[in-house]
RODRENTOR-437795 format. One record per residue (C-alpha): residue number from 1; y, z, x. Coordinates in Angstrom, 2 decimals. Each point is the difference from the previous one (the first is absolute). Example, Ala and Ser with C-alpha at 12.3 -4.5 7.8 and 13.67 -1.06 7.14 Angstrom:
2
 num      yy      zz      xx
   1   -4.50    7.80   12.30
   2    3.44   -0.66    1.37
END
This chain:
362
 num      yy      zz      xx
   1   55.20  -20.72   -2.16
   2   -0.99    0.43    3.53
   3   -4.10    0.69    0.10
   4    0.38    2.48    2.63
   5    1.37    1.83   -3.52
   6   -3.06    0.18   -1.40
   7   -3.07    0.48    2.71
   8   -1.39    3.31   -0.29
   9    1.29    2.09    2.07
  10   -2.23    2.06    2.19
  11   -0.82    3.70   -1.48
  12   -0.32    1.93    3.40
  13   -1.47    3.77   -0.96
  14    0.46   -0.70   -4.00
  15   -3.05    1.81   -1.70
  16   -1.98   -2.23   -1.65
  17    1.96   -3.17    2.07
  18   -3.28   -2.42    1.12
  19    1.07    0.21    3.13
  20   -1.44    4.00   -0.14
  21   -3.75   -0.79   -1.96
  22   -2.81    0.81    2.04
  23   -3.12   -1.80    0.16
  24   -1.68    3.01   -1.27
  25    2.17    0.18   -2.63
  26   -0.58   -3.82   -1.87
  27   -1.17    0.65   -3.00
  28    0.82   -2.51   -2.36
  29   -0.14   -0.24   -4.15
  30   -0.68   -3.01   -1.18
  31    2.41   -2.14   -1.84
  32   -2.19   -2.43   -1.95
  33   -0.52    0.16   -3.36
  34   -3.50   -0.32   -0.26
  35   -3.04    2.20   -1.59
  36   -1.25    3.56    0.72
  37   -2.93    0.42   -0.92
  38   -1.31    3.55   -0.52
  39   -3.47    0.97    0.30
  40   -1.08    2.62   -0.33
  41   -3.64   -0.43   -0.75
  42   -2.84   -2.66    2.00
  43   -1.14   -2.64   -2.49
  44   -3.50    0.64    1.91
  45   -1.35    3.89    0.62
  46    0.56    0.22    3.73
  47   -1.92    1.78    2.73
  48    2.53    0.72    2.58
  49   -1.90   -0.33    3.12
  50    2.00    1.28    2.91
  51    1.69    3.48   -1.30
  52    0.58    3.13    2.21
  53    0.25    3.88   -0.05
  54    2.30    1.47    2.95
  55    1.77    2.10   -2.37
  56   -2.61    3.20   -0.74
  57    2.76    1.32   -3.05
  58    0.02   -3.19   -1.82
  59   -1.12    0.78   -3.68
  60   -3.05   -2.26   -0.65
  61    0.13    0.91   -3.36
  62    3.59   -1.54   -0.71
  63   -1.26   -3.01    2.58
  64   -2.85   -0.69   -2.35
  65    1.98   -0.21   -3.01
  66    2.90   -2.53    2.27
  67   -2.86   -2.46    0.97
  68   -1.57    0.44   -3.96
  69    3.40   -1.27   -1.14
  70    0.05   -2.73    2.52
  71   -3.96   -1.22   -1.58
  72   -1.11    1.54    4.08
  73   -3.37    0.84   -0.79
  74   -0.86    1.31    3.75
  75    1.48    0.18    3.35
  76   -1.95   -0.08    2.62
  77    1.62    2.19    2.43
  78   -0.54   -0.46    3.29
  79    0.28    3.40    2.16
  80   -0.32   -0.73    3.37
  81   -1.73    3.05    0.64
  82   -3.41    1.22    0.76
  83   -1.99    3.59    0.33
  84    2.27    3.06   -1.71
  85    3.10   -2.55   -0.40
  86   -1.90   -2.14   -2.43
  87   -2.09    3.03   -1.65
  88    3.63    1.02   -1.39
  89    0.98   -2.93   -1.38
  90   -3.00   -0.71   -1.45
  91   -0.36    2.90   -1.99
  92    4.05   -0.24   -1.16
  93   -0.81   -3.28   -1.63
  94   -3.17    1.50   -1.40
  95    0.85    0.84   -3.73
  96    0.50   -4.05   -0.31
  97   -2.96   -1.82    1.72
  98    0.03   -3.02   -2.10
  99    3.98   -0.57    0.75
 100   -0.42    0.49    3.73
 101   -2.12   -0.83    2.76
 102    0.53    1.77    3.36
 103   -0.92   -2.32    3.28
 104   -0.10    1.82    3.09
 105    0.54   -0.80    3.96
 106   -1.91   -0.07    3.21
 107   -0.14    3.13    2.02
 108    0.63   -1.11    3.45
 109   -0.73    3.39    1.51
 110   -1.12   -0.81    3.90
 111    0.63   -3.69   -0.08
 112    1.52   -0.38    3.19
 113   -2.26    2.73    1.51
 114   -2.94   -2.10    2.66
 115   -2.79   -1.63   -1.69
 116   -0.25   -0.23   -3.45
 117   -1.61    3.09   -1.79
 118    3.29    0.76   -2.58
 119   -1.40   -2.93   -1.80
 120   -3.03    1.22   -1.52
 121    2.33    3.58   -1.33
 122    2.44   -2.58   -1.36
 123   -2.63   -1.37   -1.99
 124   -1.78    3.64   -0.89
 125    3.57    0.11   -1.79
 126    0.74   -3.12   -1.54
 127   -3.00    0.25   -1.61
 128    1.15    3.49   -0.77
 129    3.09   -0.79   -1.74
 130   -2.20   -2.26   -1.88
 131   -2.33    2.58   -1.34
 132    3.19    1.85   -0.90
 133    1.33   -3.36   -2.29
 134    0.94   -2.47    2.79
 135    0.56   -3.26   -1.63
 136    1.45   -2.16    2.62
 137    1.58    0.22    3.58
 138    3.80    0.06    0.67
 139    2.64   -0.40    0.78
 140   -0.97   -0.68    3.51
 141    3.21   -1.15    1.92
 142    1.40   -1.60    3.47
 143    3.49   -1.40    0.49
 144   -0.97   -0.43    3.62
 145   -0.88    3.41    1.61
 146   -3.68    0.22   -1.75
 147   -1.56    1.47   -3.20
 148    2.20    3.05   -0.36
 149    0.19    0.04   -3.55
 150   -3.30    2.58   -0.29
 151    0.12    3.72    0.53
 152    0.07    1.82    0.94
 153   -0.56   -1.68    3.30
 154    1.62   -2.67    0.70
 155   -1.51   -3.26    1.78
 156    2.65   -0.99    1.86
 157   -1.01   -3.57    2.48
 158   -3.19   -0.61   -1.82
 159    0.77   -2.90   -2.43
 160   -2.23   -1.48   -2.86
 161   -1.80   -2.33    2.23
 162   -1.13    2.71    2.50
 163   -3.70    0.59    0.88
 164    0.49    3.09   -1.13
 165    0.91   -0.40   -3.77
 166   -2.74   -2.36   -0.55
 167   -2.97    2.70   -1.33
 168    2.70    1.35   -2.30
 169    1.57   -3.51   -1.24
 170   -4.46   -0.52   -0.73
 171   -1.22    3.34   -1.29
 172    3.41   -0.05   -2.35
 173   -1.76   -2.94   -1.35
 174   -3.56    0.95    0.15
 175    1.72    3.10   -2.78
 176    1.30   -2.53   -1.70
 177    3.74    1.43    0.61
 178    2.80   -2.65    0.43
 179    2.60    0.02    2.84
 180    3.86   -0.01   -0.65
 181    1.57   -1.45    2.93
 182    3.79    0.82    0.84
 183    0.19   -3.24    3.09
 184    3.85    0.06    1.90
 185    3.09   -0.23   -2.11
 186    1.92   -3.05   -1.52
 187    1.01   -2.22    2.63
 188    3.46    0.96   -0.25
 189   -0.70    3.69    1.51
 190   -1.30   -2.22    3.22
 191    2.82   -2.42    0.35
 192    3.14    0.95    1.76
 193    2.32    1.85   -1.53
 194    2.83   -2.70    0.31
 195    2.14   -2.21   -2.33
 196   -2.78   -1.75   -0.91
 197   -2.20    1.79   -0.96
 198   -0.09   -0.37   -3.75
 199   -1.96    2.96   -0.65
 200    2.27    2.43    1.99
 201    1.58    2.64   -2.75
 202   -3.78    1.10   -0.65
 203   -1.13   -0.76    3.19
 204    2.00    1.83    2.13
 205   -1.32    3.29   -1.82
 206   -3.28   -1.16    1.02
 207    0.57   -2.43    2.97
 208   -3.11    0.40    2.49
 209    0.07   -0.03    4.02
 210   -2.99   -1.97    1.21
 211    1.52    0.46    3.73
 212   -2.62    2.41    0.79
 213   -2.98    0.16    1.85
 214   -3.07   -1.13   -2.35
 215    2.27    0.01   -2.77
 216   -1.68   -3.15   -2.03
 217    3.05   -2.61   -1.95
 218   -0.52   -1.46   -3.22
 219   -2.26   -2.51    0.97
 220   -2.30    2.04    1.67
 221   -0.06    2.37   -3.44
 222   -1.40   -2.60   -1.32
 223   -2.16   -1.34    1.77
 224   -1.88    3.54    0.33
 225    0.09    0.58   -3.23
 226   -1.96   -3.67   -0.37
 227   -2.20    1.15    2.49
 228   -1.19    2.24   -1.88
 229   -0.65   -1.06   -3.71
 230   -2.08   -3.32    2.13
 231   -1.73    3.32    2.08
 232   -0.97    1.90   -3.27
 233   -1.18   -2.95   -2.70
 234   -1.68    2.97   -2.37
 235    3.30    1.98   -0.21
 236    3.14   -0.98   -2.17
 237    2.91    0.06    1.30
 238    3.60    0.26   -1.12
 239    2.64   -0.66    1.45
 240    3.17    2.02   -1.42
 241    3.50   -1.74   -0.21
 242   -0.78   -3.19    0.26
 243   -1.73   -0.18    3.69
 244    3.97    0.96    0.30
 245    0.22   -4.29   -0.45
 246    2.67    0.13   -2.39
 247    1.81   -2.57    2.11
 248   -2.74   -2.33    0.72
 249   -3.07    0.47   -2.47
 250   -1.71   -2.48    1.58
 251   -1.35    2.11    2.57
 252   -1.50    2.20   -2.84
 253   -1.56   -2.96   -2.06
 254   -1.64   -1.14    2.55
 255   -1.60    3.51    0.90
 256   -0.92   -0.46   -3.51
 257   -2.01   -2.88   -0.31
 258   -1.86    0.91    3.09
 259   -1.16    3.19   -0.68
 260   -1.00    1.18   -3.90
 261    0.06    3.25    0.85
 262    3.46   -0.20    0.41
 263    2.13    1.41   -2.74
 264    4.04    0.87    0.11
 265    3.05    1.95   -2.24
 266    2.52   -0.58   -0.62
 267    1.87    3.20    0.62
 268    4.17    0.65    1.17
 269   -0.06   -4.16    0.41
 270    1.30   -1.38   -2.65
 271    2.95    1.38    1.23
 272   -0.57   -2.66    3.06
 273   -2.09   -2.79   -2.64
 274    2.14    0.51   -2.85
 275    2.72   -1.68    1.85
 276   -2.02   -3.35    0.32
 277   -1.02    0.08   -3.43
 278   -1.77   -3.90    0.14
 279   -1.32    0.17    3.51
 280   -1.09    3.61   -1.48
 281   -1.50   -0.97   -3.21
 282   -2.31   -2.84    1.38
 283   -1.56    2.33    2.32
 284   -0.93    2.33   -2.70
 285   -1.54   -2.73   -2.40
 286   -2.12   -1.76    3.21
 287   -1.09    3.71    1.10
 288   -0.17    1.43   -4.40
 289   -3.80    2.06    1.31
 290    1.14    1.40    2.75
 291    3.28    1.90   -0.04
 292    0.81    3.22   -1.45
 293    2.73    2.53   -1.51
 294    0.72    3.16    1.40
 295    2.99    1.59    0.31
 296    0.89    2.53    2.40
 297    0.89    2.75   -2.34
 298   -0.53    3.05    1.83
 299    1.37   -0.91    2.78
 300    3.86    1.27   -0.58
 301    0.71    3.47    1.21
 302    3.22    0.09   -2.39
 303   -1.25   -0.89   -3.74
 304   -3.47   -0.84    0.39
 305   -0.44   -0.10   -4.01
 306    3.13   -1.87   -0.37
 307   -0.77   -2.56    2.44
 308   -2.95   -0.84   -1.57
 309    1.70   -0.33   -3.01
 310    2.03   -2.56    1.20
 311   -1.74   -1.38    2.39
 312   -2.41   -1.03   -2.98
 313    2.28   -1.37   -2.09
 314    1.74   -1.87    2.76
 315   -3.60   -1.88    1.19
 316   -0.25   -0.95   -3.25
 317    2.68   -1.61   -0.98
 318   -0.51   -1.97    3.51
 319   -3.22   -0.76   -0.90
 320    0.49   -0.88   -3.85
 321    3.56   -0.86   -0.44
 322    2.10   -3.45    0.81
 323    2.99    2.29    0.33
 324    1.62   -1.32    3.14
 325    2.16    1.35    2.58
 326   -0.66    3.65   -0.41
 327    1.05    2.61    2.44
 328   -1.81    3.49    1.18
 329    1.94    1.27    1.82
 330   -1.03    3.96   -0.97
 331   -3.84   -1.08    0.88
 332    0.13   -2.91    1.96
 333    2.31    0.19    3.05
 334    0.43   -3.94    0.47
 335    3.04   -1.29   -0.47
 336   -1.17   -3.20   -1.87
 337   -0.55   -0.92   -3.22
 338   -3.57    0.26   -1.74
 339   -1.47   -2.53   -3.25
 340   -2.51    0.52   -2.52
 341   -3.75   -1.98    1.10
 342   -0.89   -0.49   -3.53
 343   -3.20   -0.27    0.71
 344   -2.48   -0.92   -2.70
 345   -1.86    2.75   -2.37
 346   -3.54   -0.72    1.28
 347    1.77    0.12    3.91
 348    1.78    3.80   -0.49
 349   -3.64    0.94   -2.24
 350   -1.76   -0.57    3.75
 351    2.44    1.05    2.10
 352    0.83    3.19   -2.41
 353   -3.59    1.08   -0.05
 354   -2.75   -2.41   -0.11
 355   -0.28   -0.81    4.06
 356    0.26    3.96    0.26
 357   -2.86    0.47   -2.58
 358   -2.36   -2.71    1.54
 359    0.67    1.48    3.70
 360   -0.58    3.49   -1.12
 361   -3.05   -1.44   -2.03
 362    1.81    1.38   -3.66
END
């Protein structure tokens, strides 16, 4: 028999052939016959330190049922809002004061005008929000262009270490309000969108162009976080999403070593660190007293309630089980498989609730 007779023939335009599979459509199903663990409830009660309220029509009563079914005893709702926007969200959740803590944003109105006269109004609004029930500040956010997360006025061009920000950060600490900060995004979003970017499929959707004037890169953004934390030792900061150091957790670890007023949440980053489980588990074990659980529930505009249930179950599985080669295409857009970290019972208790209770003096 001639070898040419058994070689695969090019399929050309035949539907379903490998030559025609697009990268964005690559959703492998694991062929390994490994354990699949379903965890409907967390091993310990959970304080979810990173949730949202972006969908005004969310059925709060149904959300509470989903939380209770998953053993989530409280959610911290990072509203971004000040003024009437904050008041509206506080009212929406008012029926369940024990189930939700609402955090406010900063009011940047007038920040770009000559002088620093806006700060008095901003501090007054922060104090008003606290009296209205705010238990913290966040989620502040800067991916390079400045503090643009807070509403109704974004602080474009003003970064966390900007001198104009410091009175607000200091006052937050004096009021006992922790500050939750989203700094940068995962490194894949800043790397070239080419064949060497191993997070390309997710990074493409969230890619960040730092070529414009005044836009900070990944390392520069982390510098702004560290400087703000250093300048405000009386204020507790939460670096959202592991400070977006999934690729190099030692960057975050060094900051945690140096600043006792810094915490970090794992929100939406298990999908990155659980692909390197021994590295991730070692980090979590070392910094077990400074890490917080978060779900990001509430940001999905299509299925807020379903997303909450799915993300609870998926994250509990990754934290508690030893399952291997897990794909979660419906939740996470990376192509790589994930692995359970099988954290110890004592670490799970700290991550799920103990550290949050310490941070919030509960």
